[in-house]
Backbone bond lengths (Angstrom), bond angles and torsions (degrees), N, CA, C in turn:
res aa  C-N    CA-C-N  psi(-1)  N-CA   C-N-CA  omega(-1)  CA-C   N-CA-C  phi
1 X - - - 1.424 - - 1.649 112.14 -
2 X 1.410 112.49 134.09 1.378 116.42 179.04 1.388 116.62 -70.11
3 X 1.225 120.80 160.86 1.567 120.50 -177.04 1.445 109.57 -56.58
4 X 1.308 110.94 128.52 1.581 123.13 175.71 1.443 120.08 55.25
5 X 1.324 118.22 21.42 1.473 124.45 173.65 1.551 108.51 -88.94
6 X 1.325 110.58 116.46 1.637 110.97 178.50 1.407 113.04 -95.95
7 X 1.367 123.17 -1.16 1.408 115.76 -175.07 1.498 116.53 -70.55
8 X 1.368 115.73 -4.01 1.402 122.75 177.57 1.524 113.87 -86.05
9 X 1.245 112.76 -18.36 1.623 124.67 176.01 1.476 103.14 -57.70
10 X 1.358 115.33 144.98 1.449 123.23 172.31 1.514 110.10 -73.01
11 X 1.272 112.20 112.69 1.498 117.21 -174.92 1.600 110.06 -68.60
12 X 1.263 121.21 -28.09 1.479 124.58 177.01 1.564 105.06 -64.63
13 X 1.296 122.87 -49.95 1.495 122.18 -178.02 1.550 111.79 -73.02
14 X 1.371 119.11 -31.97 1.393 119.82 -169.76 1.549 116.67 -73.31
15 X 1.292 118.74 -5.92 1.388 116.95 179.38 1.603 105.74 -76.00
16 X 1.345 114.66 148.16 1.486 120.93 -169.57 1.567 116.07 -51.66
17 X 1.268 116.59 -57.66 1.374 124.19 172.31 1.632 117.76 -53.99
18 X 1.260 110.58 -45.93 1.480 116.77 -178.88 1.535 108.99 -72.27
19 X 1.321 123.24 -33.65 1.328 129.71 166.43 1.489 111.39 -50.90
20 X 1.290 120.24 -50.40 1.403 125.36 -171.95 1.648 107.33 -73.31
21 X 1.367 112.09 -36.41 1.420 114.67 178.05 1.608 112.64 -67.35
22 X 1.312 118.06 -42.67 1.446 124.51 176.70 1.597 113.32 -61.52
23 X 1.374 114.81 -42.85 1.467 125.75 -179.31 1.629 105.56 -63.93
24 X 1.340 109.65 -52.04 1.624 111.23 177.31 1.494 114.75 -57.38
25 X 1.364 116.38 -55.48 1.388 122.61 -174.53 1.657 113.75 -63.84
26 X 1.387 110.97 -28.32 1.422 112.70 178.59 1.596 112.74 -70.03
27 X 1.317 117.11 -22.23 1.426 124.86 179.51 1.544 115.32 -88.10
28 X 1.455 107.75 -33.57 1.500 109.10 -177.39 1.514 113.25 -114.22
29 X 1.354 118.26 -1.45 1.580 123.63 -177.94 1.447 112.24 75.78
30 X 1.377 119.26 -62.53 1.457 121.74 173.69 1.464 117.49 -139.27
31 X 1.314 122.61 163.02 1.363 126.08 -175.52 1.458 110.27 -156.44
32 X 1.429 117.53 153.89 1.460 119.77 174.65 1.650 107.63 -74.42
33 X 1.266 113.59 158.41 1.456 115.15 174.89 1.548 117.09 -59.74
34 X 1.402 109.60 -31.98 1.479 111.74 176.05 1.458 111.86 -66.06
35 X 1.376 114.13 -53.95 1.516 121.29 175.47 1.568 118.36 -44.01
36 X 1.395 105.36 -48.10 1.539 115.35 -176.82 1.571 108.48 -70.15
37 X 1.247 116.77 -35.85 1.529 122.27 178.27 1.549 109.09 -65.01
38 X 1.394 118.66 -43.43 1.449 118.73 179.61 1.485 111.62 -72.74
39 X 1.300 117.20 -36.06 1.550 118.30 -179.40 1.530 114.85 -68.88
40 X 1.361 115.93 -37.33 1.448 115.03 176.67 1.481 114.52 -99.23
41 X 1.240 120.44 2.75 1.494 132.00 175.47 1.494 112.65 52.93
42 X 1.364 117.74 60.11 1.395 127.76 176.55 1.520 113.86 -116.90
43 X 1.312 108.00 156.73 1.491 112.66 173.30 1.502 107.95 -73.68
44 X 1.459 116.25 164.46 1.390 126.31 -176.49 1.594 103.69 -62.33
45 X 1.320 120.95 -52.62 1.421 125.85 179.35 1.450 117.41 -53.98
46 X 1.322 115.20 -49.88 1.401 126.84 178.84 1.523 112.54 -58.07
47 X 1.330 114.64 -49.59 1.458 124.32 177.56 1.504 111.74 -62.14
48 X 1.291 115.95 -46.35 1.466 120.47 174.10 1.424 119.58 -55.11
49 X 1.282 112.01 -48.45 1.476 119.58 177.40 1.546 111.76 -62.15
50 X 1.218 118.90 -46.90 1.536 124.25 170.12 1.466 112.25 -57.28
51 X 1.207 124.35 -47.03 1.483 127.20 -175.95 1.501 100.87 -64.68
52 X 1.224 131.52 -40.81 1.408 134.61 -179.26 1.437 109.26 -55.85
53 X 1.342 116.95 -46.79 1.535 124.53 178.74 1.570 108.63 -59.37
54 X 1.316 115.29 -48.88 1.379 124.37 -174.99 1.643 110.39 -62.49
55 X 1.430 110.31 -46.50 1.484 117.70 177.75 1.577 111.41 -59.18
56 X 1.329 115.36 -45.08 1.383 125.08 -169.86 1.682 105.07 -56.26
57 X 1.256 116.17 -45.41 1.520 121.83 178.28 1.590 113.10 -85.55
58 X 1.409 112.54 4.82 1.430 117.24 175.89 1.570 116.14 65.25
59 X 1.329 113.25 32.06 1.579 117.56 174.62 1.468 108.05 -84.31
60 X 1.394 113.85 -27.43 1.488 114.64 -179.15 1.494 109.57 -130.46
61 X 1.201 120.08 161.62 1.513 127.94 167.14 1.426 113.23 -117.89
62 X 1.337 116.73 136.52 1.458 119.39 -179.45 1.542 108.19 -118.26
63 X 1.311 112.80 124.73 1.419 121.13 -179.79 1.492 104.86 -116.84
64 X 1.410 115.83 132.66 1.437 124.47 175.40 1.614 106.36 -109.04
65 X 1.247 113.01 139.91 1.460 122.99 -175.75 1.586 113.56 -155.88
66 X 1.224 112.75 177.75 1.617 116.96 177.18 1.474 105.93 -119.58
67 X 1.360 107.22 139.96 1.630 118.25 172.69 1.458 106.91 -130.86
68 X 1.321 120.76 113.38 1.460 124.98 178.18 1.578 104.00 58.95
69 X 1.238 123.14 48.22 1.489 132.10 177.62 1.573 110.76 60.34
70 X 1.207 122.49 23.31 1.417 126.06 -176.61 1.607 100.75 -118.25
71 X 1.354 113.06 133.85 1.508 114.02 173.19 1.534 109.20 -69.98
72 X 1.360 109.70 147.03 1.436 112.62 -178.51 1.704 103.41 -142.49
73 X 1.201 114.86 135.78 1.347 121.55 173.33 1.541 115.95 -112.96
74 X 1.407 113.32 122.26 1.357 123.93 -172.16 1.606 107.49 -111.83
75 X 1.339 115.11 121.17 1.458 124.75 176.55 1.499 115.85 -103.17
76 X 1.306 118.86 118.32 1.455 126.11 -178.39 1.605 113.95 -114.97
77 X 1.224 119.78 138.93 1.379 129.55 170.96 1.514 105.20 -69.40
78 X 1.365 118.73 130.88 1.361 120.30 174.70 1.537 109.76 -97.14
79 X 1.410 113.82 165.12 1.425 115.58 177.24 1.560 116.98 -57.37
80 X 1.285 114.55 -30.04 1.481 117.96 172.12 1.345 112.75 -71.36
81 X 1.448 121.94 -34.65 1.521 128.96 175.57 1.455 107.98 -65.17
82 X 1.420 123.10 -44.99 1.468 126.60 -178.56 1.578 104.09 -63.08
83 X 1.312 121.35 -51.61 1.376 118.66 -177.28 1.474 116.34 -58.65
84 X 1.326 117.03 -37.51 1.461 125.10 178.74 1.529 108.18 -65.48
85 X 1.386 115.74 -40.38 1.470 122.64 -179.61 1.634 109.25 -62.97
86 X 1.284 113.94 -48.75 1.406 119.55 176.22 1.410 114.92 -54.27
87 X 1.452 113.39 -45.75 1.581 119.55 178.50 1.492 107.33 -67.32
88 X 1.177 121.93 -36.03 1.468 122.83 178.09 1.489 111.35 -63.17
89 X 1.379 115.27 -47.40 1.435 113.57 -179.13 1.426 115.20 -69.97
90 X 1.298 124.71 -27.96 1.397 135.76 170.38 1.533 108.86 -57.07
91 X 1.340 117.39 -49.92 1.480 118.99 -176.60 1.489 104.93 -77.80
92 X 1.220 130.70 -28.36 1.397 132.42 177.28 1.560 104.63 -63.69
93 X 1.312 116.34 -50.13 1.519 119.69 -177.02 1.454 108.50 -63.98
94 X 1.382 124.52 -41.28 1.458 121.34 176.05 1.532 108.28 -63.47
95 X 1.239 121.71 -35.73 1.464 119.33 -175.06 1.515 106.50 -69.48
96 X 1.243 116.33 -44.67 1.550 116.69 -175.07 1.618 112.04 -76.11
97 X 1.434 112.50 -17.58 1.512 113.71 164.70 1.433 116.15 -81.75
98 X 1.378 116.52 -0.46 1.577 113.45 -178.27 1.407 113.97 98.01
99 X 1.383 120.60 16.85 1.468 124.50 -179.52 1.428 117.05 81.80
100 X 1.308 117.28 -141.32 1.586 124.93 -168.23 1.515 107.08 -22.89
């Protein structure tokens, strides 16, 4: 990456909410929708829309199940998502270090 050029950053991850989702999931692996919403302080609708974008590119996997007869949504980081996250962090480090 050339000095201070940001167009090589993954635009899917770089969105504020998606960045929070990826950062949290990279540390815990998977989380319920409710826990994720609380950790990144997002509304249900905003979180859902951003999860859809991450799911579309297969960075996350969404599983719906029941726990004590209550619906529960579990979001997990995929291998592809973890690799994209590591690449994103590498490019951010290069950007912060001044490029090349």
